[in-house]
C-alpha positions in Angstrom: -0.2 0.0 0.1 1.7 3.2 -1.2 1.6 6.6 1.2 -1.3 8.6 -0.5 -3.4 5.7 0.2 -2.6 5.0 3.8 -2.7 8.8 4.4 -6.5 8.5 2.6 -7.6 5.6 4.9 -6.2 7.6 8.2 -8.1 10.8 7.6 -11.0 9.0 7.0 -10.6 6.5 9.8 -10.1 10.1 12.0 -13.1 11.4 10.5 -15.3 8.5 11.2 -13.7 8.1 14.8 -14.7 11.8 15.4 -18.3 11.0 14.2 -18.7 7.7 16.7 -16.9 9.0 19.7 -18.1 12.9 19.7 -20.9 13.7 17.2 -24.1 13.4 18.5 -23.7 12.4 22.2 -23.9 14.2 25.1 -20.7 15.9 25.1 -21.9 17.8 22.1 -25.0 18.6 24.0 -22.9 20.0 26.7 -20.6 22.3 24.2 -23.2 23.7 22.2 -25.2 25.3 25.5 -27.6 27.8 25.4 -27.4 30.2 22.6 -27.5 33.8 23.7 -30.8 36.1 23.0 -30.7 39.4 21.9 -33.6 41.8 21.6 -31.3 44.7 20.1 -30.0 43.0 17.4 -26.6 44.3 17.6 -26.0 41.8 20.7 -24.9 45.1 23.0 -27.5 44.2 25.4 -25.9 40.5 25.8 -23.3 40.0 28.9 -21.5 36.8 30.0 -21.4 35.9 33.7 -18.3 34.3 35.3 -17.9 31.8 37.7 -17.4 34.9 40.3 -20.3 36.5 39.2 -18.3 39.3 37.3 -20.6 40.7 34.4 -18.4 40.8 30.8 -20.2 42.9 28.0 
């Protein structure tokens, strides 16, 4: 088997493993989180609150 074929197989295997191990699992749901909502449309009314309670615009 030549190097190009090996690379192609390895790339396909990596994509399949990522799909089976990460995609459509609870982990992906956690990473997705809740999307922010803006009422102004320019996101000026959205803030991030960190673990210490600091509000970051």
